N, C-alpha and C positions, 0 to 999 in steps of 0.2 A: 503492499498498499504507499502509496506515495501521498509527501505532503507540500505543498507551496511552501518554499525558501523565502523566511520575512526577514532576513537577518543575517546579512556576511559570515556568520557563525556560525547557526543554527543547528548545521548538520558534522556530524564528524567522524560519520562513519568512513571506511574503506572505499578506497576507488570503486572493489568486487561488488559490495553492497548496493551500490548506490541506482534509483530508479531509475530508466531509460531513459529521464529527460534531466536526466542530474549531470551537467558536462563542469560541475567544478573543480578544484583542482584536490590534488592527493589530502591536501591538509583536509579537507572536509567541507573549503568555504564554496559558494551557490552565487550565483548572480538573484539578486533578493526580488520577487514580484516575477517570475520567468521558469523558472527548473525547481524541479522538484528531488525531495529524496527521502530514504528511507532510512529504515536502523530494525536493527534487530536484538538489542538486550540494549539493557539501562541504558550502560554504558557506551552508548554509540549516540548520545547524546550530550548535547554542553551543557553547562551551568546546571541551572533547576529543572532542565526539563527532565520530563521522563517517558520512559520508550512503551507507549500503551498497542495495543493491535498495531506492530510495525511501523505507528510514527511519535515523529519527537513532539511532544506536547508540557502545557505548563501544567501544572501539578493543582489539580480537582478538575482539567481540564476534559474529564469524561470519559469517550468509549473510543476517542483515534478521531472526535467529525473532529477536534479543532487542527488548524492548520498552524496554527503558530500561536507565541504567548499574547494574551490581551493585552491591551493597551498598549497597542502600538501607534497611535494617533490618530488613525485614522479612520475610527471607529470601523464599521463594515463595509470592508474591502473587499467589492467583489469585480474580478478581473474577470470581463465578463469581453465582449464581440468587438475583437479588434475591425472589422466590418460590421454594416449593419447588420448584415444576416447569420452573421455565427452565432451559433446558440447555446457555443460549448463552454463547460465552466474547466473546474479544477480537476486533473485527472484520474485522481480518484472520487470526485464525485463529490469533495468534499466542498464547503464554502469555506476559503480565509477570512478568518476576525472572527466567526462566529459558530456557537458552540455549542454544545448536542442539542441544548432545547431552543434557539433559534435564539437565543436572545446577544443581543451584539455588543462587540469591546465596546468598552468604553473609550475614548476618545474627541478627538476637537474633529468639528464638520466645516468646510467650507470657511470663507472669508470674515465672517460676522467672530470665531475665535469662539463662538457657545460651545458647550462640553456636553454631551450629551450623553447617555445612559444605557436605553434600549427601556431601561423600567421608567425613566421619567416621563417618555413623550415615546407611549405605547396606543397609541386608539386601536389598533388591528389586534392586539392580546401578541405579543409578537411572542413573548417570554413562554406562550405554551405553542408554538409553531415549529413546526420542522424545518423550515426553508424560511428564506427570510422575502421571499416574493411569492405572494402567490391569486393566483383568479378564482373568486370568488363563482363558490360552484365548483369551482374546476383544482387542479392538481397545483402542488407545489413548487417551485422553481428555486434554483441558482442565483439564475443572473435574471433579468428585464427585458434581454433578449428572446431566453428562453419562454419566457412568460408571454408576451408579446406575440410569437410564434405559434403560440399553440394557444391562444382566447380566441374565445367565439365571438361573431359581430355580435356589439353592443355588450361585452364586459365588460367585469370593471374588475383591475387588478391594482393591487392595497401591495405597500412597499414598507419594509420596518427600514428601522434607522440604520444607515451608513450612507458608505460614497461608494456609489456602481462607478465605475470606472468603462464604460459601456457608453456606444451609437447606436441610438436602434431607427429603421425604419416604422414607419403605423400604415400599414395597407387597409385595415378595417377600422368600423370605427369603434373608440372605444375609453373608457376615462383606466387615466392612473391618476393615483393617487398614495402620496407620500406621507411620512410621518409630522413634520413641518420642518419648515426653510432650514431648523436650528439644525437637525439631525441626520435631515435626505439628500441628499447633494447625486445626480448625476453628470459625471468629468468627460465632454468628449474626448479629454486624450492628446487634446492641443493641435489632431489632426485631419478629424471630422467633422462635421458639420453631426453636435450632438444628437439632436431628433430631426426626423424627417420624415412629416406629413406628405403622406400623396394618397392627395384628390378622396381624403373621407374627413370625417367630425371624428375630434378632439376634447376630450375633457380632462385637463391639465392642471391638476393642485398640489400646493404641498413642498414643492421641490426647490431647491438652490440646481437652476441649469449653469455650469459654469465650462470654463476651458473648449470652446466648442471653436473650433476653424471649418468655415465653412468650404466644400471643395466643388459646388454647384450650384447653378442657381435655377429653381423654376422660373423664374422670368422668363431666361430663353433669351437671355440679354449676353453681350460682353462679361467675364468677371465673376464672383461669387455672391450669394447671398442666404442668409441664414447661420450662422455659427453659431448659435443658443437655438434657432430652432426655424427652421425651414418648412415653408409651408406651400405644398401643389396645388392650384385651384381646383374643386369640383363643384356641380354645379348646387346650387345652395346649400353649401360648405359652412356647417361652422364649428369655429373654432373659440371655447372658451378653456382661460386660465385664471384661476383664481390663487391668493396669495401666495404666490412663488415668488423667487426670485432671479433674475437677467445676470452674469459680471461675467467678467473677461471674458467673452467671445470677441472672437474676431471676422470679419468679413470685410469686400469691399462695399456690399452694399447690405444694411438690414443687418450689422452684428450680430449685436442679440435674438432679432425676432424680424423672420424678412413675408413676407405671406403675399401671392399673385393672387392678381384680379381679375378681372372681365372687360376692361378697356372699358367701364360705364354701364354695364350689365346693372352691377349691384344686387347679385344674391348671394354674395357668399359675406358671412360676419366673422369677423375676428374683437373678442369680448373678452377685457382685462379686467377686471376686477382685484385692488389692494396686492398688485404687481410692482415690486422696484425693481427697475434699472435701471443699472449704474455701473461706471468702468468701461463698457464698451466702445472698441475701434471698430471701425469704418472707415476701409484708405480712401473711399468713394463719398457714398450718400450716408443718410439713416444709419448713424450710430444704435442709437436704441433702436425703433422702431421702424421698418418700411415696407407700407402695407399700398398694395394696389385694392385692396377689399373695403369695406364699407371699417368702422373704428369705434369703438369705446372701449374707453378709458375711464374707471370711476376707482375714484382714492387710489389711484396708482400715482405713483416718484418717479421720474427721469431726470436721472440727475448724471453730470458728472461722466457726461459720454463725451467722445469726439468722433466728427467725422471732418475725412481732409474735403472736399468741395457743399456740400449742400446736405442741411438737415443732422447737424451736431444728436441732437433729440430724435425726429418724427422726420420722418420724411413719408408726403402725406398723394395723392393721386387717385383717378377716376373713381370716388363715392364718396360718404358722408364721415367726419367723421367728431366725435364729440368728446369733450373731456368734464368730465363733472368733478369737481374738487381736486385732491392731489398734487403735485407738485411735478414743474416740470422749469425747470432752473439749473444753471451751472455749467450746461451742454456749450460744444463751445464747435462752429463750421466755417467756414468762408463766407457764407451764406444761408440765411436761416438756422441762428446756434440752436436755438429753441424747436421751431419747426422748418420744413423749405413746403414750400406745396406747389402743386404740379398741375395743371388744369386738364379735366376739369372734375375740379373740388370744393368743398361748404367743411370751412372748420368752425362748433359753435363748442365756446370754453363759458365752466359756469365756477362760480367761486373756487379758481386755481390758484396755487400760489407760483406764477414767475416768476420771482427773484424780487428783490426788494434790496438796492445799491446795490455800488459795481461788485463788490466780492459775492453779490449771489446770481447778479442777473444773468442770462445769456448772451454769447459770447458770438457774432457783437451787433446780435439782433433778436428778439423777441422770433419774430414768422418771415421770414422769407421768401420772394415770389418773384420769383423772372429779374427784372430789371428794380422792384421795389422792394422799402423793406421797413417793418413796422415794429413798433412797440417802443420804449418799453411798457406794458400792462400792469408789473407788480405785485406786491404780494396775495390780496385779492382780484382777482380778474376776472373779468366778463367780457366778453369780446366775440366778435362771428368775423367770419372773412369765405371772399366768394371767391373764385375762378372760375368762371364758368367757360375762359376758351382760351388761349393761347394768351400770356403780359395782359392780362387784363383780370386785377388784380386790385383789389377794397374790404380793408376791413379795421376793423373798431368797434 
């Protein structure tokens, strides 16, 4: 039985006793996170690790289903698919960092530095579950990718606390629910979009989405779009995002979220409630949200995002966008620091904080639209913008 190496010195068995995936030196070192090791007796495990069912585990670690010592700083570390279609986990079927009861190891998760223990934030009774990812009414899985691949249409997937290093393709209507942004993270690994929605409906709640780097463009043009979440248009599509965080994602367009649309048909909806989008970088347009669909932002925070050209916070076109409450400030672009509008488009803002004073305002303006610049609207902003056709902009 092989276990995923979490520490370069976690395995001390002779080369002849290593698992087939362990290419470490004879000293027992291995490459953390990528290689597996085995043990045949207790004296082949270093430190306070013990040999249980051929696996080196921490004291009290159960029956060998624990792949490494708890408290490694990453919460539940699920080394899922390196590509969106993969559904494989560790070669022995175990989930790194999760003990035999399914309770996640204590660790810090995401940018916030908040420490989660699994028992503190546990809406799904994870301490009683065998697997960290579960399809309601169906089976349990080690990875999100495996659960998404197995889930039927309109299923709900519940995710226990942890950091899941995965890139997901959503190909049927689904609901994905985490255990809270402080303790449940989907990490794109810095090479691909973290989530790609292939023309279907999705409800996403209670996750932090981070470290996505877009590798495709659902808009069909040059560049990439959607580092954290890339959405391919579907007829009558409904995308709902509640209580999530998008941070440290990259793309040329729509670093955090990119939504394809219909160039004016207005039959796709992107609805965000209590979502925080911060510190995302787009080399071209729309670092926070790039949307060609109708868009609703309710009590959301769009802050500290940077675009190389247009729309530091938002880049909007071909629909109706509403911003109710929340915050849109401290975003930066060459034009349209808060938002950039392309025709045809309308924007309605009610009771929203767009920054008061140089330290908090969007740079260089709140709203850009072709050759026009609007703002600053202040900390309790209510205004409307209309762009019925090319370079015909009103805002106030």
